[in-house]
N, C-alpha and C positions, 0 to 999 in steps of 0.2 A: 675103534668100539671098547665098549663099556661090558667089564666083564660083571657075571653074573651077581658077586660079591659087591660091585661098585655100584649097580641094580636095588639090590638090597638098600646099601646105607643111604643111598638119593632117595628110596622110599619111605625110609625110617626119615631121614629128614622131611621129607613133603610132609610127612603126619604132622609131625611138632611146630612146623612153618603153618600149615594150613590152619591148627588149631589155634594157634597164635593169633593169625587173623579174625577170627570167627569171634573168638573172646574181647578183641577191643572192637569189633563190630558190631556189638551191642551196646557201647557207652554210649554214642552220640543219638540214636530215640530213646533210647531208655531216662536220658534227663530232661526230654521236651516237656514242656507244660501244655495240661487242653488247651484247644482251642477253643474261642468261645464263638459259640453259633448262633445263628438262627436265618431261618428259609421256610419256605411254604409248600415247596414241593415233597418233601422229605414227608409231612404230614400225612399222608394218603398211603405212606408204605411202614408206619412206626407198627413193629409188632409182627409183620407178616412177611410172607415169603416172596416178599416183592422189590425190584430195583428200580427207582424211578431217577432216569439220568439227564431229567429237567434241571438240575442244579449238580452243583459239588458234593450233596450229599448222596446221592445215587453216586458216584466213585468213590467217596468213604465206606457208605456199607459194602460195597463191591468188595473194597479191601478186607472189610470186617470178616466177609464170606470165604475169600481166600486163606485171610489168616487164620479162621476157626478151623477151618481145613487141615490145611497143613501142619496147624498142632494138633489134632487128633491124628492126623497120621503117625506123626515122628512118637508119639505118647504109645502109639498101640506097636510103632516099632522097638521103642526103648523097652517095651514091657516083657517083649518075648521076640529079643534078637535073633535073625536067623544066625546059625550055627559057623556055618562058612565065612563069616565076617573075618577081616584081613587084623591084623593084633595095628591097634589103634583107630580102625575107624568106626568102631562104637564111640570112643570117645570123641572124634567130629560129629558123629549125627546127636550126640545128648546134647554138644554146643549148639547145632542148629539148632535144636527143639530150643532149648532156651533162648536164642534169638528169639523164633516165632511166640514163642511165649510172653515175651515183651512187645514187638509190635503187636500182639492183639489185645494186649493189657492195656495200650495205650490208646488203639481205638476204641475198646467199649468205653474209657474214662473219657475221650475226647468227645464222642457220640453222643456217650450218657444215655438218657430216656429215646434218643431219637434211633435208635439201631433198629433195624431189621430182625426177623426173624432167621437163623440159620437153620436151615432143614438137617434132619440127622445125616448120617456119612455112609456111604456104601461104598467099602473098600473090596467087592468082592472078586474086581480083575485082579488085584494085586495078589500074589504068591508071598506072606510074608515070613515063609519059614526060605527063603532064597535072596540070597545077595544080589545077585545080578536082576532081581525083580524091584528088589527094596530099593536099589538105588538109581534104578533107571527112574522108579515113580516119584522119587524123590528128585531126581535133575528134571524132568515135566514138567513137578511142583514151580520148582524154583525159576525156571524158565518162564513159566509162564508168569508167575508173578512180574518178573523184570520187565518181558515186554507188555503187560498190562501198566507198569508202573509209565514206562516210557510211551505207551498210548496216551497214558491219562495228561500228559501235560498240554498239551494243545488244547484241552475242555477243562484244563482249572481256571478259575475265577480268583479264588483266592489265595492270595501270595503266600500266606500260612502253608494251605495245603500242598502248594506248587515246591515248600521249603522242605517240607516232610518227605514227600514223595522221592526228594532228592535225596534223602538223607538214607531214605528204605531201598530206595533200588541200588544203592550202593553196597548196602549189607548182605540182600537179595545177590547181587553178584558174585560175591563173595561166595556164598553159599553153592551155587551150581559151578562157580568155577573147579572147589574144591571137590566136589561128586563127580565132574566130567574128568580130572585125575583120579580120582579112584576107579575111574568104570577104564580110563583107558590110562595109565602111568606112561610118563617121558612121552606123552604125543600133543598136538597142538589142540586137543579136544577141549582143553580149560575154554579157548573163545576159536570155538569151530565155527567155518565156514555157514553152519545153518542158523546160528543166532549171532553173526557180526556179519554186514555184508561187507562190500567190496571197497564201500567208503569209510571203513572203520568203526561203523555205527552198528549200535544195539536193534536187534528186531524190535518193531512197537507194531500193538494189535490194540481194536477196538474193543469197547466193553463188550458187546454180545458176542465178540471170538473167545474173549474170555470167559464168560457164563459159560460158553458151549463148553468149552474144557473143563471148568471144575465142575459142572452139573455130572458129569459121568461119574462122578465120586459122592453126589448128594442122592438121595433117597428121593427126592419131588426137586425139579428145578427152579430156580426161582422165576417169577412172572414179571418183563421187563418191558418198560414204558419210557419216552420223554427221549428217546433216538432218533 
């Protein structure tokens, strides 16, 4: 059985390892060139709080909404972090924020004028003074991102977006694994039964399920069409 000293050494090593993973994770998406898009369904949603899933643009704009909300969340955490964070955890959260900002920048650049409006955020359900509350919220954001991208695969027609989704979901998976390990060190929660099924596959959700989750953190939920 591990001693308390060994556990501390493991925890410190884990923090270093998790941070290195997250630093490397940002590279693949950051080097992607914008994809050229053309379509019709998205035209009726440009600049509106609306997601039309009649084509891939609805999924791309959903990703934009998720990344915007997550970036806002991490920026709020970093600006005034909980005092009970453990050593090294703030640096991990900074790394995750940096990744999310890169993802958001990519979607803004890729969508260009075809972007929908992202409502203001509402984080009133999160206690930003509490480590537990912040880490649980972060884990839930990342779990939702992974499940959304997994579910998007069967709906995607643009091969470019399928490639992008594959790169993104691997990064989001690193995020949630890190957060789960922070919440419950030395456990199996990094790949818990609530997110990995009996066949060893990640959970996948539909766009409306993802919108239902993220709407809890938006002042006004997006309107959904095209499903």
